[in-house]
C-alpha positions in Angstrom: 0.1 0.2 -0.1 1.2 3.3 -0.9 0.9 6.9 1.1 -1.7 7.8 -1.3 -3.7 4.6 -1.2 -3.9 4.8 2.8 -5.0 8.4 2.7 -7.7 7.6 0.1 -8.8 4.4 2.3 -8.8 6.4 5.3 -10.9 9.4 3.7 -13.5 6.9 2.1 -13.8 4.8 5.6 -14.6 8.5 7.2 -17.1 9.8 4.5 -20.3 10.2 5.9 -19.3 9.0 9.5 -17.9 12.4 11.0 -17.9 15.9 9.9 -15.8 17.2 6.7 -13.7 19.5 8.9 -12.7 16.3 11.1 -12.1 14.4 7.9 -9.6 17.0 6.7 -7.9 17.4 10.0 -7.2 13.9 10.5 -6.0 13.5 6.7 -3.7 16.6 7.0 -2.4 14.8 10.2 -1.6 11.6 8.8 -0.1 12.8 5.4 2.0 15.1 7.8 3.0 12.2 9.8 3.9 9.9 7.1 6.1 12.5 5.5 7.7 13.3 8.9 8.6 9.7 9.5 9.9 9.6 5.6 12.0 12.6 6.1 13.5 10.9 9.3 14.9 8.3 7.0 12.0 5.4 7.7 10.7 3.9 4.3 7.1 4.6 3.5 6.2 0.9 3.7 7.6 0.8 7.2 5.6 3.9 8.3 2.5 2.5 6.9 2.9 -1.0 8.5 3.3 0.8 11.6 0.2 2.9 11.3 -1.7 -0.4 10.7 -5.2 -0.3 9.0 -6.5 2.6 7.7 -10.1 1.4 8.6 -9.0 0.6 12.2 -7.8 4.5 12.3 -11.0 5.3 10.9 -13.0 3.7 13.4 -10.9 5.2 16.2 -11.8 8.4 14.8 -15.3 8.1 14.3 -15.5 6.4 18.0 -14.1 9.5 19.6 -15.9 12.0 17.6 -19.4 10.6 18.0 -19.8 9.2 14.3 -23.1 8.2 13.4 -22.7 5.3 10.7 -22.2 1.8 11.1 -19.0 -0.3 10.9 -20.4 -3.1 9.1 -18.4 -2.8 6.0 -15.0 -2.8 7.8 -12.6 -5.8 7.3 -12.5 -7.4 10.6 -9.4 -9.5 9.6 -7.5 -6.3 8.8 -8.3 -5.0 12.7 -7.1 -8.3 14.1 -3.8 -8.4 12.2 -3.1 -4.9 13.2 -4.4 -5.7 16.7 -1.8 -8.6 16.9 1.1 -7.1 15.5 0.7 -3.9 17.8 0.4 -6.6 20.7 3.9 -8.5 19.7 5.6 -5.0 19.6 4.7 -4.2 22.8 5.5 -7.3 24.3 8.8 -7.0 22.7 9.3 -3.2 24.1 8.3 -4.6 27.8 10.9 -7.4 27.5 13.5 -5.0 26.4 12.5 -2.5 28.8 12.5 -5.3 31.6 16.2 -6.1 30.6 17.4 -2.5 30.8 18.1 -1.9 27.1 17.1 1.1 25.3 14.4 0.1 22.6 13.1 2.2 19.7 10.3 0.8 17.9 10.5 2.0 14.5 11.1 -0.9 12.7 9.1 -3.5 10.6 7.9 -6.5 12.1 11.4 -8.3 11.6 13.4 -5.2 12.6 14.1 -3.8 16.1 16.3 -0.8 17.2 18.7 -1.5 20.2 21.0 1.3 21.8 20.7 2.9 18.1 21.6 0.1 16.2 19.1 -1.6 13.9 18.7 -5.6 13.9 17.1 -7.0 11.1 15.9 -10.3 12.6 14.6 -11.9 9.1 18.2 -12.1 7.9 19.9 -16.0 7.5 22.8 -15.0 9.4 20.7 -13.5 12.3 19.0 -17.0 12.7 22.3 -18.6 12.5 23.8 -16.6 15.3 20.7 -17.2 17.5 21.1 -20.8 16.8 24.8 -21.0 17.5 24.2 -19.0 20.6 21.4 -21.5 21.7 23.7 -24.4 21.4 26.7 -22.8 23.2 24.4 -21.9 25.8 23.3 -25.6 26.1 26.8 -26.9 26.1 28.0 -24.5 28.9 25.1 -25.5 31.1 25.8 -29.3 30.2 29.8 -28.8 31.1 28.7 -27.2 34.4 26.5 -29.9 35.4 29.1 -32.4 34.4 31.8 -30.4 36.6 29.2 -30.3 39.4 28.4 -33.9 39.4 32.1 -34.8 39.3 32.8 -32.8 42.5 30.1 -34.4 44.1 31.3 -37.7 43.2 35.0 -36.8 44.1 33.5 -35.5 47.5 31.7 -38.4 48.2 34.3 -40.6 47.3 37.3 -39.2 49.4 34.7 -38.5 52.2 33.0 -41.9 52.3 36.3 -43.8 53.6 36.7 -41.7 56.8 33.0 -41.6 57.5 32.6 -45.5 57.2 35.8 -45.8 59.7 34.3 -43.3 62.2 31.0 -45.3 61.8 32.6 -48.7 62.5 34.8 -47.6 65.3 31.9 -45.9 67.1 29.8 -49.4 66.4 32.7 -51.3 67.8 33.0 -49.0 70.9 29.6 -49.7 71.7 29.7 -53.1 71.3 33.1 -53.3 73.4 32.1 -51.2 76.3 
């Protein structure tokens, strides 16, 4: 979808639902917003993906401005997709905040910006790196477990003999005395 298609669909969804001045105000706002984001270096497609469905935006404008029309013609699947995408992004942002990482949400679904650097998570080498890190983490955990178990085995082996001797002497003393 292009900027013009987005604006046209937003305008069409608002027609007959709210006052013309509200339509003009919102159309001007979204045109300006898209141009601002493009000037910041974000692609038009990314900006439009972030905004989501024009029909959903129109529904919000209608609801907040006391629109009179029904919304039966809206695409429910587009609403759900936009909502799901927003919820996934919010979960990623919450996780980043919890980890103390600066997270700026201006990428597509497969791009994140952390501490000023962008990471495209759809690249094959990012996936390979993630798999390698997971395998390495598994090997480290396995190594630690083996070391701990070996240490426990040695401790029991070296402590077992003196403990058995003490127990035998104690038993023997009880029997003799």
